[in-house]
C-alpha positions in Angstrom: 0.0 0.0 0.0 1.1 3.5 -0.8 0.2 6.0 1.9 0.3 9.8 1.6 0.3 11.9 4.8 -0.6 15.4 3.6 -0.2 17.7 6.7 1.9 15.9 9.2 2.9 19.2 10.9 -0.7 19.5 12.2 0.0 16.4 14.3 3.8 16.4 14.7 5.4 19.8 14.3 7.9 19.1 17.1 9.0 15.7 15.8 8.1 13.8 18.9 5.7 11.3 17.3 7.4 8.6 15.3 6.0 7.4 11.9 6.9 3.7 12.6 3.2 2.8 13.3 2.2 4.2 9.9 5.0 2.4 8.1 3.5 -0.9 9.3 0.9 -0.5 6.5 3.1 0.2 3.6 5.2 2.8 1.8 4.6 6.1 3.6 5.2 9.6 2.1 5.3 12.3 4.7 4.4 15.8 3.6 4.7 18.5 6.3 2.0 20.7 4.8 0.0 20.7 1.6 -1.3 23.7 -0.3 -4.6 23.3 -2.2 -2.9 23.5 -5.6 -0.5 20.7 -4.6 -3.0 18.3 -3.1 -3.5 16.0 -6.1 0.2 16.0 -6.9 1.2 15.1 -3.3 -1.3 12.3 -3.2 -0.1 10.9 -6.5 -0.9 7.2 -6.8 -1.4 6.6 -3.1 -4.2 4.3 -2.1 -4.4 5.6 1.5 -4.6 9.3 2.2 -4.2 10.7 5.7 -4.8 14.3 6.5 -6.2 16.7 9.1 -7.4 19.9 7.4 -6.4 19.4 3.7 -9.4 19.7 1.4 -10.2 16.5 -0.5 -12.6 17.7 -3.1 -14.3 16.1 -6.0 -11.6 17.4 -8.3 -8.9 16.0 -6.2 -10.6 12.6 -6.0 -11.0 12.6 -9.8 -7.3 13.4 -10.3 -6.3 10.6 -7.9 -8.1 7.5 -9.0 -6.0 5.1 -6.9 -7.5 6.4 -3.6 -9.3 3.7 -1.7 -9.2 5.1 1.9 -9.1 8.6 3.5 -8.2 8.7 7.2 -8.6 11.9 9.2 -6.4 13.1 12.1 -9.6 14.8 13.3 -13.1 14.3 14.4 -14.5 16.8 11.9 -14.7 15.7 8.2 -16.1 18.8 6.5 -12.8 19.0 4.5 -13.7 15.8 2.5 -16.4 15.5 -0.1 -18.1 12.7 1.7 -20.8 12.0 -0.8 -18.5 11.9 -3.8 -16.1 9.6 -1.9 -19.0 7.3 -1.3 -19.9 7.3 -5.0 -16.3 6.4 -5.8 -16.3 3.6 -3.2 -13.7 5.4 -1.0 -14.0 4.7 2.7 -13.6 7.8 4.9 -12.9 7.4 8.7 -12.4 10.0 11.3 -11.0 9.9 14.9 -13.2 10.8 17.8 -12.8 11.3 21.6 -9.0 11.6 21.6 -8.6 15.0 23.1 -11.1 15.0 26.0 -8.6 15.1 28.9 -6.3 17.6 27.2 -9.1 20.1 26.4 -10.6 19.8 29.8 -7.2 20.3 31.4 -6.6 23.5 29.4 -10.0 24.8 30.3 -9.0 24.6 34.0 -5.6 26.0 33.2 -7.4 29.1 32.0 -9.5 29.3 35.1 -6.6 28.9 37.4 -4.6 31.5 35.5 -7.4 33.9 36.0 -8.3 33.2 39.6 -4.8 32.5 41.0 -2.9 35.2 39.1 0.2 33.0 38.9 1.7 35.0 35.9 1.1 38.3 37.7 2.8 37.2 40.8 5.7 35.7 38.9 6.3 39.1 37.2 6.0 40.8 40.6 8.7 38.5 42.1 11.0 38.9 39.1 10.6 42.7 39.5 11.8 42.5 43.1 8.5 43.5 44.7 8.5 40.7 47.2 12.1 41.5 48.2 11.1 45.1 49.0 8.0 44.2 51.0 8.2 44.1 54.8 5.8 41.1 55.4 6.4 37.4 54.7 3.4 37.3 52.3 2.8 39.7 49.4 -0.7 39.7 47.9 -1.7 43.1 46.5 -3.5 41.3 43.6 -6.7 39.5 44.8 -7.0 35.8 44.2 -10.1 33.7 44.5 -11.2 30.1 45.0 -13.0 28.1 42.4 -15.0 26.5 45.1 -18.5 28.0 45.2 -18.2 29.6 41.8 -20.8 28.8 39.1 -19.4 27.0 36.1 -21.8 27.1 33.2 -21.0 24.6 30.4 -22.5 24.9 27.0 -22.3 21.5 25.3 -22.4 18.2 27.2 -20.4 15.7 25.1 -17.4 13.9 26.3 -15.4 17.1 26.9 -18.3 19.0 28.6 -18.8 16.0 30.9 -15.1 15.9 31.8 -15.1 19.6 32.5 -18.2 19.2 34.7 -16.6 16.3 36.6 -13.4 18.4 37.3 -15.3 21.5 38.2 -17.4 19.5 40.7 -14.2 18.2 42.3 -13.1 21.8 42.8 -16.4 22.4 44.5 -17.9 24.5 41.8 -21.7 24.8 41.1 -22.2 23.1 37.7 -24.9 24.4 35.3 -25.3 22.6 31.9 -26.9 23.9 28.7 -27.1 21.4 25.9 -29.1 20.8 22.8 -30.5 17.5 24.0 -31.4 16.9 27.7 -29.0 14.3 29.0 -30.2 11.2 30.8 -29.3 11.0 34.5 -27.3 14.2 34.6 -26.2 15.0 38.1 -26.0 18.7 37.5 -28.5 21.5 36.9 -29.6 21.5 33.2 -31.2 24.7 31.9 -31.6 27.0 28.9 -28.6 28.9 27.6 -29.7 32.3 28.8 -30.2 31.1 32.4 -26.8 29.4 32.2 -25.2 32.5 31.0 -26.8 34.7 33.6 -25.6 32.4 36.4 -22.1 31.9 35.2 -19.0 33.0 37.0 -17.2 31.0 34.3 -18.9 30.3 31.0 -17.2 27.7 28.9 -18.1 26.4 25.4 -17.7 22.7 24.3 -20.3 22.5 21.5 -19.9 21.7 17.8 -20.1 24.5 15.2 -23.5 24.2 13.5 -25.9 26.7 12.0 -27.5 27.1 15.4 -24.2 27.7 17.3 -22.5 29.9 14.7 -22.1 33.4 16.2 -23.9 32.2 19.4 -21.7 34.4 21.5 -22.9 37.7 20.3 -23.8 41.1 21.8 -27.1 39.9 23.0 -25.8 36.9 24.8 -22.8 38.8 26.2 -25.1 41.4 27.7 -26.6 38.7 29.9 -23.3 37.8 31.5 -22.1 39.2 34.9 -19.5 41.9 34.6 -17.2 39.7 36.7 -17.6 36.7 34.5 -15.0 34.9 32.5 -15.7 33.4 29.0 -13.8 30.4 27.7 -14.0 29.0 24.2 -12.1 25.8 23.2 -14.8 24.6 20.8 -14.8 26.3 17.4 -13.9 29.9 16.6 -17.1 30.4 14.7 -19.2 30.1 17.9 -18.0 33.6 18.8 -18.8 36.8 17.1 -15.3 38.3 17.6 -16.3 42.0 17.0 -19.1 41.7 19.6 -16.8 40.0 22.1 -14.0 42.6 21.5 -16.5 45.4 22.2 -17.8 43.6 25.4 -14.3 43.2 26.7 -13.1 46.7 25.9 -16.2 48.2 27.6 -16.0 46.2 30.8 -19.2 44.2 30.1 -17.4 41.0 31.1 -14.1 40.5 33.0 -12.0 38.3 30.7 -12.0 35.9 27.8 -9.8 32.9 27.1 -9.8 31.7 23.5 -8.0 28.7 22.0 -9.9 29.0 18.7 -10.6 31.8 16.3 -13.0 32.3 13.4 -10.0 32.4 11.0 -6.9 30.1 11.7 -4.0 30.8 11.6 -4.8 34.0 13.3 -5.4 37.0 11.0 -3.5 40.2 11.7 -6.7 42.1 11.7 -8.4 39.9 14.3 -10.5 42.3 16.4 -9.5 40.6 19.6 -5.7 40.8 18.9 -4.9 43.8 21.1 -7.6 43.5 23.8 -5.7 43.4 27.1 -8.3 41.3 28.9 -8.4 38.6 26.3 -5.9 35.7 26.4 -5.5 33.8 23.1 -3.7 30.5 22.6 -2.9 29.1 19.1 -5.4 26.2 19.1 -3.2 24.2 21.5 -5.8 22.7 23.9 -5.9 19.4 22.0 -2.2 19.2 21.3 -0.6 17.5 24.4 1.9 14.8 23.5 -0.4 12.1 24.9 -3.3 13.3 22.9 -1.4 13.4 19.6 0.1 10.0 20.3 -3.4 8.7 21.0 -4.7 10.3 17.8 -2.1 8.6 15.6 -3.0 5.3 17.4 -6.7 5.7 16.5 -5.8 6.5 12.9 -3.7 3.4 12.7 -6.4 1.3 14.3 -8.8 2.6 11.7 -6.5 1.6 8.9 -6.0 -1.8 10.3 -9.8 -2.4 10.8 -10.4 -1.2 7.2 -7.7 -3.6 5.8 -9.4 -6.4 7.7 -12.7 -5.6 6.1 -14.4 -4.2 9.3 -13.9 -0.4 9.1 -14.3 1.6 12.3 -15.3 5.3 12.7 -16.6 5.3 9.1 -18.3 8.6 8.3 -19.6 7.8 4.8 
């Protein structure tokens, strides 16, 4: 089997994930990144195509008649023409539930960053402020406990459930807003406006759909407490960035932590770029070593199952 990996940098930019597991299935061609005009050329006569975000269109499929299998280093598969792949008898498989722990962990890294002020105090110590202070303890910047705070979670899939579990362990009051009322949920389940109004921390773990696109807009932000923190690790399109920038700049909410933006990589004219009470990370919440290693393992398991005639995680 010939295997073309089209955007290996999206999984392995630091070189810490070996390709040996992929090489078990055949002759592997590793391409760090693939531009749209190079997609068909980079696939060549490969029978197995592996990618994360590269667009596999009808045109690409037509130009690469040897393709039998497309494997995704992602849960989403909107970059592949699923219907046309089905017509061409090409199996498409995705990878799900690989990043739950990592995304939940980063969600709490944001909360602890905000409420514990670790970065602020590190800067203060480096600037000699503690050395000059007469008391043993120096705490001019207030810090707060998570215990007793209300954590409102929008979306209650695997990540939302893990965030609720961890928040509960911290002693937070958990409020859930989700499209479908979950069975046997141990937390308060309510509509999104109520969840937003109650939130000390409002965190989004929902898919991007027609209903959730631009969900975080001026109207919704106006319902938040001025002391509340907003977190988005779901999809950038969930947030209307202009509305959020206005809300932050005018003190309507306290802070925002974003791991995703509407346009990625980040555009120089992103309205949130220079907002002081907005922390942006470059889509890293999913990218811990363990998560990426697990992801490659899932992709390999999917290939193996397909070769054995029993495909797993098939999306078409």
